N, C-alpha and C positions, 0 to 999 in steps of 0.2 A: 544299692541294688546289685544283685549277682545274677548273671545269666548262665545257666547250666546247659551246656551243649549235650546232644545225644551221643552215646558211645560211638556211633558210626558216622558222626558228623565229619565232613571232609574239611580239608584246609581251606578250600574255597568258601564253604559255609561260614567258617570262623572269620575269615577275612571280610566277608560280606557284612557280618554283624558289626565288626570293628569299624568298617567304613561308615555304616549307618550311624553309629555312636559319634564318630568324629563329625559327621554331617550336622548332628544336633548340638555340637559344641561340648561334647562329653569326652572324658578320657577313658581308655580301656586298658585294663591290666590283666594279662593272661596268666593263668595257673594251669599248666598242662600236666595232668597225671597220666598214668599208664592207660586208663580207659576213658576218662572224661576230661574235657577242657572246661574250665570255669573262667568266665570273663567278669572281672570286677568293674563296675561302672562308677566313675568318680565325677561328681558335679551335680548340678541341679536336675534330679531325676524327674521333676515335674514336666520337663519338656517332652518326656516320653509318653505322657498321657495320651491315650487314643492312637498311639503309633503302632499298636499291635505287634510289638517286637517278638512276642511268643509264637507268632505265626511264620516267622522267617525260617527258611529251610535249615534244618539241623539243630534248631533250638528245642530243648526239652522243657525247661520251665524257667520262670523268673522268681527270684527269692528276695524279698525286701530285707534290707539291713537297717535296723533301727539305731544301732550304736553309731556314735560319731566317728569311731575308728573303723576303717574298712579293710585296708590292705593287711593289717596285722590280725584281722578277725579270723577265727577258725572257720567261719562260714565261707570265707574266701578260699581257704585251702584246708581240706580235711587231713592232709598229710603234714606231720611235724617237719619244721624246717631243719635241715641238716646241711652243713657246709664245711668245707675244708679251709684251714689256714695253714699253708704249706702242706706238711704231711699229717697234720692233726685234724681229726674230724670232730666237730662240735655237734652235739645233739644225737638223736637216734638212740642206739643202745650204748652209747659211750657215757662215761662219767669222768669229767675233766677237772683236774686240780690246777688252780692258779695260786701262786704264792710268792711272797717277797716282802720287803720292808715297806712301811708306810712312806718313808722318804729315802731317797738315795742321798747318802751322806758323804761317802768317800769311795775311792776306788777299792780299797781294802774291804770295806763293808759289803759292797754290792758283789764283788767277785767271790768273797767268802760265802755269802748267802747263795749265790747261783751255784756254786760248787756243791754245797750240801743238798740243795734242792734237786739238782741234777742226779746226784747219787741216790736220792729217794724216788726217782722216776718222774719228777715234775718236768713238764715240757714248756710251761708258760710262766715267764718271770714278770712279776709286777714290781713297780717302784714309782714313787711320786717325785716329779721334778718341779711341777707347778702346784703349790699347795694352797688351797683356799682356806685359810685359818680363821677362826672366830676372832682372835686377837691380832691386830696389825703388828704386834711385837713378837709374835711367835715365828718360828723358823718357816720361811716361805718356799724353801726348796732351792736346788742348785740350777734350775732352769736348763738351758741347752747343754751345759757342761754335764749335768746329771744324766741326761739322755744319752750323751756320748759314752759315758761310763757304763750305763746299762746295756747299750748296744754292743759294746766290747765284751762284756761278760756273757751276754746271750750268744754271741758268735763263738766264743771259746767253748761254751758248754752245750752248744747245739740246741738253744732254746729260742722261743719267740717272745716278743715283748708287748706289754700293755702298760699304759700310763694315762693319767688324766690330763685333759686340756681344759683350761678355765676360760678361754677367750678365743676369738678368731686370731688374735696376735699369737697366742701360744700354739694354736693349731698350725699356723704357717711355719713355725719353728719345728714342732714335734712330728709333723707328718712324715718327714723323710727318715726318722729314726724308729718309728713304731710299726708293729704288725697289727696291733689292735688299739683303737682309740677309745679311751674311757670318758664317759660323761658322768661326773659325780652328782651326788644327791642335790647339792646346792644349785646345779645348773640344769636340772631336769626341765625346768620351766623356761630356760633360755632358748626360745624357739629359733632365733636367728642362728645361734651356734649349732643347734640340732640340724638345721638345713645345711649348714656349711660342712659339718662332719659327714652328712649323708652324701654330699657331692664328692667326697674323697674316694668313695667306693671301697674303703677299707672296712673290715669288721668293726662294729661299734658295740661297746660294752656299756649299757645304759642302766645306771643305778636309779632306784626309786627315790623320789624326793622325800624329805624328812616328814612332811605332812600330806603327801600326795595320796589321793584315792587310786585304786587300781585302774579305773577308767582314765584318770588323768595321766597315769603312767603309760598306758597303752596308746593314748593320743600323742604323747611325746614320741613314742616309737614310730607312730604314723608319720610324723614330720620327717623322720630319717628315711623311711621306706618310700615316701613319696618322691624322693630324689633318685629313685631306681636303685636303691641300695637295700637289698633284702637280708644282708648279713648283720643281723642285730641280735645281741644277747641281752636279755633282761636280768637284772640282779636285785633281789630283795636284800636290803641291808639294815632293816630295822626302821621303825617309824617313831616319831615323837609322841609320847603319851604322858599321862600324869605320873607314871612310875619313875622313881628316882634311884632304885636299887641298881639299875643298869643304865648304860649310856643311852640306849634306845630300847625299843621293844620289838623283838623279832616277830613279824607277822607270818608265822609258819603256814597259816591258812592261805596266804597269797600264792603259794606254789600250786596247789590244786585248783584254786580259783582262776589264776592266769592261764593254766594249761587247759581249762575248760573253755576259756574265752579266746585264746590265741594259739597259733601254731609255732610261736617263737620259743627257743630254748630258754630255760629259767635257771639261773644260778642263785646261790645264797652266800652272803658274806657274814659269817658268824662273829667275826672280829668287831666290826662296827656295830653289829646288832647288840652286842653285850657291853663292849668297852672294858670287860674284865676277863683276863686270860683263863681263869678257872672255869668259866662258863663256855668257852669256845668249843671244846670237844663234845660236851653234851648237846649243844645246839647243832653242831655239825652232824651228829648221829641222827637227830630229829629231822634235819633238812634232807639227809639222804633217804630216810624212811618216807618222807613226804613226796619223794620221786622227783627231786630237782635234778638238773643235768650236770651240775658241777658246783664247786666251792671256790671262793676267793678267800684266802687266809693270809693274815699278816705274820711274817716270820722275820726275825732279826737275830743276828749272832750274839748280841748282848743287849737285851731289851732295857735293862736298867740304865744304859747309857744312850738310848735312842733319843734323837732330837724331836721326835713326834710319835705319839701313840704307843709308847713303850708298855703301858699298862695292859694293852690289848694285843701284844705281840707274843707269839710263841718262839721259843728257842728251836733250833733244828732238831734237838732230841725230842722236845715236846711235840713237834710237828710229826715226827716219825710215830709217836704214840697215837696221834690223831689218825694217821693212815691205818695203823694196826686196828683201831677200834671201828673205823667206818667200813673197812674192807669186807667183813662178813655181810654187812647190810647192803652194800653195793651189789654183792653177789645174789643176795635174796631178791633184790629188785631187778635181777637179770640184766645187769649192766656190766660193762667192762671198764675197769679203772684205768684211766689214761694219765 
């Protein structure tokens, strides 16, 4: 349930409603806009039956929320979520690029990549240190040493960092090195990990599960935001279908669907969506046209020698071509490329 306060409701009115909700064992989450305050009610709303909450001073109306996710719901906040990570603003009229290698492999590799991306205007550097691979014999990442290397590259080129954590153990190590914490597709359903990353109060980059519905994805985000962490970025990265021509199938419709259901920013990862480098730029163009808030792209200085996902990695030159091709579409969508 959502309680919408009247435009002229006083702070005392709002506090009185919150006090009543707490009295009935419910949680209250406030979303205060320029004109109207909305109070999200979390818990068993059945206890409010016959309590006449709509008659309290300052209350305009009560709106039932049938979806299981509440805090990420657009009914809870009609304004799109916009937040800053250092001096980089996510969401709103901004279009943000995140790029870097699938795996951090060496100091030379991550510094070379960071240098080329910085020269291209990219502000957010990605790189994998803990790699959840399908085969236990595949390269699993450099762990903490990789994070140290990425942190050093980011500092030198004035970038911020994002990397995936695969467990609470990895989170304990990674938290001190990262500006943004990524939850990968395989861990979208790891609810204990979602709660733990929410408690860090760092921005969370939440990828959609391989076979997850949109509602399941939004409920995963709800686990994070329930920990009083509203800085969540959703990322569509392709879903598993019957098609074998690509690694996954990019659900381009997820962008407008999620934006109709939620106020959170939505990114697209065309690299994992295709698994084939020749398809990355066309999919990136489509994602921008679908009005996503940004892209995450895998870039490697020498994809043929990459220890993971070389087939879906662009070279720095190819990445510059991607920027060239999406820039006019970004402008048509009335966004600013960041």
